[in-house]
N, C-alpha and C positions, 0 to 999 in steps of 0.2 A: 510485647514485642512488634502488635501489629500497628501502634500508636509509632513506634521506632521507626517501623518501615516508612509508613506515610511521610514522616518527617524528612527521611535521608532521599523518599522517592521525589517528595518537592524540591531539596535543596539538588537534588541532581537535575532536575527541568524537566519532571513530568511533569503532567498538567493533570490524569488520573491514575489511582489506582482502585482497583477493585477486586473480591475474591469468591471463588466458586469452588463448589467439589468436582470431581474428575467424571463426571457422568455422561452418558451419551449425552452431545450437546444439542441444542436446541437446534431446530432445521435441518438435523443429518438428512432425514427421510428427504428431505425439497432437493437436497444435492444429490443423493442417489439416483431420483428422476430426473435431476438435472444433466446429468454426466450418460445416463441410460439414454436421454433423446439426443445425446452427441455436442451440446450446444457449449460446452468446453473447448471445444475446437481442436488447434493440435496440441494443446497442454494435456497430454497421455501419464504426466505424472497424479494427477487429478484423479486417476482412474484405478491406482495403485494406494495399497495400505490401508482401504475403507474399514476394516477392522481397527486401524490404530485412532482413524478421526472418531469410529463410534466410541473408543474407549481408548479416554486421552492417559488412562494410567498405564497401559501399555508402552508407553514413551520412557515412564520412568514405576517400576514398581513399587507397590506400598504409596503411591502419592495418594496425599488427602486431601491438599491444595493447590488450586490453579489462580497464580498471582497474574492478572490483567493488568498491563499498563499503557499509558497512550504517551508519546512524546513528540510533540510540534515538530513540524519542518515549516520553513517560511513561508509565507503567504504570498512572495513577492515571487513571480514567474521569471525565471532566469531568461537573458535575452540574448541573443548575437548583438553585435554593433550594427548590420541591418538590419533589426527588426524583428528577427525570426526566434522563436523559444522553444523549451524542451517543458515537460512537467514540472510543475516544483517540488516535487519528491526526489528529483534527481539530482539536486542543490551540488552544482560541478565545482564549487570549490572549498567542499568540502570532502572527507573519508566518507566512503559508501558506508550508508545508513546500518547496514548488516553488522560491520565489525565497529562503528562506534556505538549501537545500542548493546552488544554483548558486552564491551567492556562497565558501561553503564548498568547494566545487569546484573553482571557480575560483583558488583559493588553492594548492590540488595540481597543477592545469593548470601554475601557473605555474615551481614545482617541477621538472617536469617540460621545460617550455619553455627554463628557464634552463639546466640541465643538458645539454639538447641542442638547442644552436640550429640555428636553421629546421624545427624539426619541427613540427608542428601537434596539436591537440586538438578534441575536443568532448564535451559535457558533456551527457548525460542524465539527465535525471531526470523518471521515471514517465511521461513524454508520447510519447517517439520510438517509433517500430515496432523493440523491440529486445525480446528474451525476457530481461528480469532476471533473473527469478527462475533461470532454467535455467542463463542465464550463471556467475551467481554460485555456482550449484550446482557447474558445471562447475570454479568458481574454487578451492574449495573451501573458503568459508567458512562453509556450513552443508550439512543437508540438507534434504530435502523431505520435511514431515509428509503424512499422510493428510487434510491438510484444504488440500491446494495450498499451504500458507505454506512460507516458508523458515524453517528454524529454528537458531539458533546453540547449541548446546550451553552452558550456563552463563547463556544471555542469555534465550532464548525465541525470540518472533517478533515482540515489540514495537519494529519499529524501520523503516525507511524504507530504501528501495534506492536507488544513485546509479551510473553507470557516467563513466569518463573514456576515449574512442578516442584511441590517440594514434598518430601515426606514428614517434615515437623508439624506437629503438632500446635497448631495456629487457632485459636478460638475466635470466631470472628461471627459478626450479628448477619444473618443473609440479607440481602438486598432484594428488594422487589424490581424486576427489570422495569425499564421504563415503555412507558408507550410510545407509539410513532406521536409525531409533533407535527408532519407535513401535512393534516387536514387535507383538503381537497386540491392542494396546490399538486400540478406535474410538470412543474418548469425543467425539472430535468430532463424528463423522459423526451419532450417537445425541443429541448437543447442538444441533443444526440443526433450529430451529425450525418452518422451513417443509418440510424435506425437502430443498433445492436440495443438499445435499451425501448425491448418492444412493449412494454408495457410496465407499469410500477413492480418492480422486487423481479422484473423478468429481462434477463441478460442472454445474448445470444454473442456467445466472445468471438468467433470467427467474424463478426462486421464490426467488432471494436477497436478504434484507434490504437487504445494502450497495446493491445493483444499484437495488431498487424504491424504497428513501428516498435515492438520490444520484443515480444517472444515468438512471435512467424518465422521459420525459418527463411522463407523466399521472399522474394521482393514485393516491396509496395506499387500496386500499379497506376496508371497515371487518374484513371475514373478514381480511386481513392483519394489520391492526391489532392483533386479538387476540393474534396472535403476536410483534407488538413489543418486549411486556412494557413497560416505561420508556422504550426507546432509541429517540429518532426521527430522527435521523442516523448511517445504517451500522449494522454490526452488529458483535459482536466474540466472539459467543457459541460458536465453535469453538474461538475462541483461548482462549477464559477456560475451556472445559472441557480443553484442552491440561496434561496433566501437567508439561512444559518452563515454562510460564507459571506455578505454580503459587506461589503468595503475593504474585502480583499483581493483587489484586483491589479496592485500596481505592479510593473515589471522593471527588473533590476540587469544592467549590463554585466554579463560576468562568462560570457563566450566571445570568442572569435566569430568574424563574419561568416557567413554561409560559402563563401568564395576560399574562404581560407579554411574552412573543414574538406570542401571539395578538394582542396590542393594539399592539404596534409598527408604526410608519410605515416605511415606506422609508429615510426620509432619515436616523433614528436608526440601525438598523440598519445602513447603508453606514459610518455612522461609527465606530461600535463591531465592527462584523464585517467592513468592508469589505475590510481586507487579510489575511482569516485563511483556512482551508480551508473556512469555515462560507458562506462570499460566492460560492461554486462554484456552485451552485444558486439561491443567493439566498433573501428570507426568505420569500416566496409557497411556496414546497418544502416550506420546514421548517413553515410554518405547517399547509398542508394534510396533513402527516405528523402533528402533535400530535393535528390533529382525529381522524384516522384511529385514531389510541390510543384514545382519548376514545370514538368509536363502537361502537371494537371492547370498551369496556364494561371498562376499567381503573380505573375508579371514580370519575372525574371527569366533572363536569358539564357539557356542549357549551357552549363561549361564544356 
């Protein structure tokens, strides 16, 4: 079944597959400390379900194996017609990755359920209380970079993670987690425009542009706008600086102009982007982010 699962995953476009047991994940204690220090900003959901994060079997009773999967997203950065960008993962031309990956993982789950009748599976895409990067690292599919991203040698860090928990008896050989290949490099830390990446492996989410422009409920202030450059949704700066992502810096025009966004009405936005990752926070958040950049002095006039 393992060989069949790997072949099917490859045929569906996944770039890595790994296996681990549903034990307390690596770095769980570090997560608890990080949350206790309030480094998670306004993401209060990270405080909840710590018992489940510690014991993934609570997500699926009888779980024997966690299948970790990596699926690539484009290295080209989505751009507006006037040169402004959003984070690569947002992929405004395609359906939200949560839905796309769930469908692909369902096909893999069917492989498991067919090979092991009576077994059960649970698919996790980003939103479940599970330490997916630590578990994927434990499964041996990549190493943890100093920017806290999982990095796949030969590919880089531009990919989504997904997990399939299963109760099937899946014999596989344990894989040794990868040692860090960052060496003395600290380019990601140096590239962080707000100092949110305080030190290697240490993030203050409250200062992170990805948090402020996507998760944060309030408006982004002009002083933060100065640091956003031309990216108004998310931030890839620490990934772009990483040598393992070298040569992946092209942009692709797939968005209307920023003036177009500022003039856009909710119905139009929903029609065009309602099924994409941009819809998660909606048009108003995108508009306030664009205004913050303009107020920060990036050279465009305020609408």
